C-alpha positions as CSV (number, residue, x, y, z in Angstrom):
1,X,-0.1,-0.2,0.2
2,X,1.5,3.5,-0.5
3,X,2.1,6.2,2.0
4,X,-0.3,8.4,0.3
5,X,-3.3,5.5,0.4
6,X,-2.6,5.0,3.7
7,X,-2.8,8.4,5.0
8,X,-5.6,8.6,2.8
9,X,-7.7,5.6,5.0
10,X,-5.9,7.1,8.3
11,X,-7.9,10.1,8.0
12,X,-10.9,8.2,7.0
13,X,-11.1,6.6,10.0
14,X,-9.8,9.3,12.2
15,X,-13.0,11.4,10.9
16,X,-14.9,8.5,12.0
17,X,-13.5,7.7,15.7
18,X,-15.3,9.2,18.5
19,X,-13.7,9.0,22.0
20,X,-16.5,8.4,24.9
21,X,-15.2,10.3,28.0
22,X,-13.2,8.1,30.3
23,X,-14.1,10.8,33.4
24,X,-17.8,9.8,33.6
25,X,-17.7,6.1,32.6
26,X,-19.1,3.1,33.6
27,X,-19.4,-0.7,32.1
28,X,-23.1,0.1,30.9
29,X,-21.5,2.6,28.7
30,X,-19.5,-0.6,27.0
31,X,-21.9,-1.8,25.0
32,X,-21.9,-3.9,22.0
33,X,-19.7,-2.1,19.0
34,X,-17.4,0.2,21.4
35,X,-14.0,-0.5,20.9
36,X,-11.8,-0.4,24.1
37,X,-7.8,0.2,22.8
38,X,-5.0,-0.7,25.4
39,X,-3.8,2.8,27.2
40,X,-0.2,2.8,25.3
41,X,1.5,2.2,28.8
42,X,0.1,-1.2,29.0
43,X,2.1,-4.2,28.8
44,X,1.4,-7.8,28.9
45,X,-0.7,-9.7,26.6
46,X,-2.6,-6.6,26.0
47,X,0.2,-4.5,24.9
48,X,-1.5,-2.0,21.9
49,X,-4.6,-4.1,22.0
50,X,-8.2,-3.1,20.4
51,X,-11.1,-5.2,21.3
52,X,-14.5,-4.8,20.3
53,X,-16.9,-5.4,22.2
54,X,-19.9,-8.3,21.5
55,X,-21.8,-8.5,24.4
56,X,-22.8,-6.6,27.7
57,X,-25.5,-7.9,30.3
58,X,-26.1,-7.8,33.8
59,X,-23.8,-10.5,34.4
60,X,-20.8,-8.9,32.7
61,X,-19.1,-7.8,29.2
62,X,-17.8,-10.1,26.5
63,X,-15.4,-9.3,23.5
64,X,-12.6,-10.3,21.2
65,X,-9.0,-8.2,20.7
66,X,-9.4,-7.5,17.0
67,X,-5.5,-6.3,15.9
68,X,-3.6,-9.6,16.7
69,X,-3.2,-12.1,13.0
70,X,-1.2,-15.1,14.4
71,X,1.2,-17.1,12.3
72,X,-1.2,-20.4,13.0
73,X,-4.5,-21.3,11.1
74,X,-7.6,-23.0,12.5
75,X,-6.8,-26.8,11.6
76,X,-3.3,-26.4,13.5
77,X,-4.2,-24.1,16.6
78,X,-7.6,-26.2,17.4
79,X,-7.9,-29.9,18.6
80,X,-10.2,-32.5,17.9
81,X,-11.4,-30.0,15.3
82,X,-14.4,-31.7,13.4
83,X,-13.8,-32.8,9.6
84,X,-16.7,-30.8,8.3
85,X,-15.2,-27.5,9.9
86,X,-11.1,-28.5,8.6
87,X,-12.7,-28.8,5.3
88,X,-14.5,-25.7,5.0
89,X,-12.0,-23.4,7.1
90,X,-9.1,-25.3,8.3
91,X,-6.4,-22.9,6.6
92,X,-8.3,-20.1,7.5
93,X,-5.2,-17.9,9.7
94,X,-6.3,-17.6,13.5
95,X,-6.4,-14.7,15.3
96,X,-5.8,-14.3,18.9
97,X,-8.9,-13.0,20.6
98,X,-8.0,-13.1,24.1
99,X,-7.3,-14.6,27.4
100,X,-10.4,-16.6,27.8
101,X,-10.3,-19.9,25.7
102,X,-12.9,-20.1,23.6
103,X,-13.1,-20.3,19.8
104,X,-14.7,-17.4,18.5
105,X,-16.1,-16.1,14.8
106,X,-16.8,-12.5,13.5
107,X,-18.2,-12.8,9.7
108,X,-19.9,-10.8,7.0
109,X,-22.4,-13.5,5.7
110,X,-26.3,-13.1,6.9
111,X,-27.1,-16.7,5.9
112,X,-24.6,-17.9,8.5
113,X,-26.5,-16.6,11.3
114,X,-24.9,-15.1,14.1
115,X,-25.9,-11.6,16.6
116,X,-25.7,-8.1,14.3
117,X,-22.7,-6.4,15.7
118,X,-24.4,-2.9,16.1
119,X,-21.6,0.0,14.6
120,X,-21.5,-1.0,10.9
121,X,-22.5,1.3,8.2
122,X,-22.2,0.1,5.2
123,X,-22.0,-3.8,5.5
124,X,-23.2,-5.6,8.2
125,X,-20.9,-8.4,10.1
126,X,-22.2,-11.0,13.2
127,X,-20.6,-13.0,16.0
128,X,-21.7,-15.9,15.8
129,X,-22.5,-18.5,13.9
130,X,-24.3,-21.4,12.9
131,X,-21.3,-23.8,12.0
132,X,-22.7,-26.4,10.2
133,X,-24.7,-23.4,8.1
134,X,-21.6,-22.0,7.4
135,X,-19.6,-24.6,6.4
136,X,-22.3,-25.8,3.6
137,X,-22.6,-22.2,2.2
138,X,-18.3,-22.4,1.9
139,X,-18.9,-25.9,0.3
140,X,-21.5,-24.5,-2.1
141,X,-19.5,-21.0,-2.7
142,X,-16.0,-20.9,-1.6
143,X,-15.1,-17.6,-2.3
144,X,-17.1,-17.2,0.9
145,X,-14.3,-18.6,3.4
146,X,-12.6,-15.5,3.5
147,X,-15.6,-13.4,5.2
148,X,-14.8,-15.5,8.1
149,X,-12.3,-14.6,10.7
150,X,-11.4,-16.9,13.7
151,X,-10.0,-15.9,17.1
152,X,-8.9,-18.5,19.7
153,X,-9.7,-16.7,23.2
154,X,-12.3,-13.7,23.9
155,X,-12.0,-11.3,26.2
156,X,-14.6,-10.9,29.5
157,X,-15.4,-8.9,32.7
158,X,-17.7,-8.8,35.5
159,X,-19.4,-5.3,35.6
160,X,-16.7,-4.9,38.7
161,X,-14.0,-5.7,37.4
162,X,-14.5,-3.5,33.8
163,X,-15.6,-0.6,36.1
164,X,-12.4,-0.9,37.9
165,X,-10.1,-1.5,34.8
166,X,-11.7,1.5,33.6
167,X,-11.3,4.0,35.8
168,X,-7.7,2.7,36.4
169,X,-7.2,4.4,32.7
170,X,-6.6,0.8,31.5
171,X,-8.8,0.9,28.7
172,X,-9.6,3.9,26.3
173,X,-13.1,3.3,25.0
174,X,-14.1,5.3,21.7
175,X,-16.5,4.4,18.8
176,X,-15.5,3.1,15.1
177,X,-17.3,1.6,12.7
178,X,-16.7,-1.7,12.8
179,X,-16.8,-2.9,9.1
180,X,-14.1,-0.3,8.8
181,X,-11.8,-2.1,11.1
182,X,-12.6,-5.2,9.7
183,X,-12.9,-4.5,6.4
184,X,-11.2,-7.6,5.0
185,X,-14.4,-9.5,5.7
186,X,-16.2,-7.1,3.3
187,X,-14.0,-8.0,0.3
188,X,-15.7,-9.5,-2.9
189,X,-13.0,-11.7,-3.9
190,X,-14.8,-12.2,-7.1
191,X,-14.7,-9.1,-8.6
192,X,-12.3,-6.6,-9.0
193,X,-13.8,-4.3,-6.2
194,X,-11.2,-2.9,-4.3
195,X,-11.3,-2.0,0.2
196,X,-9.0,0.0,2.1
197,X,-8.1,-1.8,4.9
198,X,-5.9,-0.9,7.7
199,X,-3.5,-3.9,8.9
200,X,-4.1,-5.3,11.9
201,X,-0.5,-4.5,13.0
202,X,-1.3,-0.5,12.3
203,X,-4.9,-0.8,14.0
204,X,-3.5,0.4,17.4
205,X,-1.5,2.7,16.2
206,X,-3.8,4.4,14.3
207,X,-6.5,4.5,16.4
208,X,-4.2,6.1,19.1
209,X,-2.9,9.1,16.7
210,X,-6.8,9.4,15.8
211,X,-7.5,10.0,19.5
212,X,-5.6,13.5,19.4
213,X,-3.1,14.9,22.0
214,X,-1.3,13.8,24.5
215,X,-1.9,10.1,23.7
216,X,-1.5,10.8,19.8
217,X,2.2,10.8,20.0
218,X,2.8,7.2,21.3
219,X,1.3,6.3,17.7
220,X,4.1,7.2,16.4
221,X,6.5,4.9,18.3
222,X,7.7,1.5,16.8
223,X,6.1,-1.4,17.8
224,X,8.3,-4.2,19.5
225,X,5.5,-6.5,20.5
226,X,6.4,-10.3,20.2
227,X,4.2,-12.5,18.9
228,X,1.5,-13.6,21.5
229,X,1.7,-17.7,22.3
230,X,-1.4,-19.2,21.5
231,X,-2.4,-22.2,24.0
232,X,-4.2,-24.9,21.0
233,X,-7.7,-25.3,22.2
234,X,-10.7,-28.2,22.1
235,X,-13.4,-27.9,20.0
């Protein structure tokens, strides 16, 4: 991607970012579609993480890290995967989604089911799927395979835990369209359609820069983050 095109994409994202005032916020404001962006001084497994919230109930809040792509594929990262899933999705790359070991999926195929993610502007995205329906759809049309992003792990908070982390400044909450952040899921691989995307490894930096001073300078620093180590999980 050329530097000028990348800058244009970043500016487009910046124009859609809406920071939520961190001085007057609690877990009830963290609804599906909200982003939790790790503060620049956070270290450990959530260093430079961007979490997309997918569900919020009285019991707690749940989401996935959306900017940590791994070198593994689903076929090697998940033990005891049924053959019908391996046949359709075995070569799909896997993403680190969080420390709670569950297999998650976000996709852009309405027929595959799941909960709609409310923060999309142009292309609907869904959390979860009827996996048997999804595999049948991919068998019929293999190009749909790329419209599913799989995650090993997720993030789960009790109401009290999330409130404590927000008050401590661990997360910077903001709004941004999920279909812009996950634009690879909206590509039409049958056509010459071009979708402007920000790569996963640059997403955190782009958002931090978009939030402006005083934190924007951190978004310009190089990232020396080591790849996270994903433990294998059972189907």
